[in-house]
C-alpha positions in Angstrom: 0.0 0.0 0.0 2.9 2.4 0.7 4.3 2.0 -2.8 0.9 3.0 -4.2 0.8 6.2 -2.3 4.4 6.9 -3.2 3.6 6.5 -6.9 0.7 9.0 -6.4 3.1 11.4 -4.7 5.6 11.2 -7.6 2.8 11.6 -10.2 1.5 14.6 -8.4 4.9 16.1 -8.0 5.6 15.6 -11.7 2.2 17.1 -12.7 2.8 20.1 -10.4 6.3 20.6 -11.8 5.0 20.4 -15.4 2.3 22.9 -14.5 4.9 25.2 -13.0 7.1 25.1 -16.1 4.1 25.8 -18.3 3.1 28.8 -16.1 6.7 30.1 -16.2 6.8 29.8 -20.0 3.5 31.6 -20.4 4.6 34.3 -18.0 7.8 34.9 -19.8 6.0 35.1 -23.1 3.8 37.8 -21.7 6.7 40.2 -21.1 6.6 43.3 -23.4 9.6 43.8 -25.5 12.4 46.1 -24.3 12.9 49.6 -25.5 15.9 48.7 -27.5 14.0 46.0 -29.3 11.1 48.3 -30.1 13.4 51.1 -31.4 15.4 48.7 -33.5 12.3 47.2 -35.2 10.7 50.6 -35.9 14.0 52.0 -37.2 14.4 49.0 -39.4 11.0 49.6 -40.8 11.9 53.3 -41.4 15.0 52.2 -43.3 13.0 49.8 -45.5 10.4 52.5 -46.1 12.6 55.5 -46.8 16.1 54.1 -47.5 17.4 56.2 -44.6 19.8 55.0 -41.9 19.2 53.4 -38.5 21.1 56.3 -37.0 18.5 58.7 -38.2 16.2 57.5 -35.4 16.1 57.9 -31.7 13.3 57.5 -29.1 11.7 59.8 -26.6 9.3 59.0 -23.8 5.7 60.1 -24.2 3.4 61.9 -21.8 0.4 60.2 -23.3 -0.8 57.2 -21.2 -1.4 54.9 -24.2 2.0 55.7 -25.8 5.2 54.2 -24.3 7.7 55.7 -26.7 7.8 58.0 -29.7 10.5 57.0 -32.2 11.7 60.1 -34.0 13.4 59.6 -37.4 14.9 62.5 -39.4 17.6 62.2 -42.1 19.8 65.3 -41.7 17.5 68.2 -42.3 14.9 66.1 -44.0 11.3 65.4 -43.1 10.6 64.5 -39.5 8.8 61.2 -39.0 7.2 60.2 -35.7 6.3 56.7 -34.8 4.3 56.5 -31.5 4.2 52.9 -30.1 2.5 51.2 -27.2 4.0 48.9 -24.5 4.1 46.1 -27.0 5.8 48.1 -29.8 2.7 48.4 -31.9 2.2 51.7 -33.7 -0.5 53.8 -32.1 -2.8 56.3 -33.9 -2.8 59.4 -31.7 -5.0 61.7 -33.8 -7.8 63.2 -31.6 -11.1 62.3 -33.2 -12.8 65.4 -31.8 -10.8 68.1 -33.6 -8.7 66.0 -36.1 -5.4 67.4 -34.7 -2.7 65.2 -33.2 -2.1 66.0 -29.5 1.3 67.1 -28.3 3.4 64.0 -27.7 
């Protein structure tokens, strides 16, 4: 009888260990990307879109609650491009639907 309860204990320990690993894996996947990763991805998109350089871009924090960073790209004295992104690095449309003007970032 003791070996039967020991096998249950090992099975339960294995199941709990597996559940813990799955929970850890899911928790780590839910971490938003770092700022450097976001900047690099957006700047690479800028390079593909305009033919500019990665060094044309830098990031600034935003005062808007739904915007984590604003990636600012400007080649020399060329046209300024702003890319507001959320916590996950997804571009955010910040135009105010009431007056059609973009709020100050």
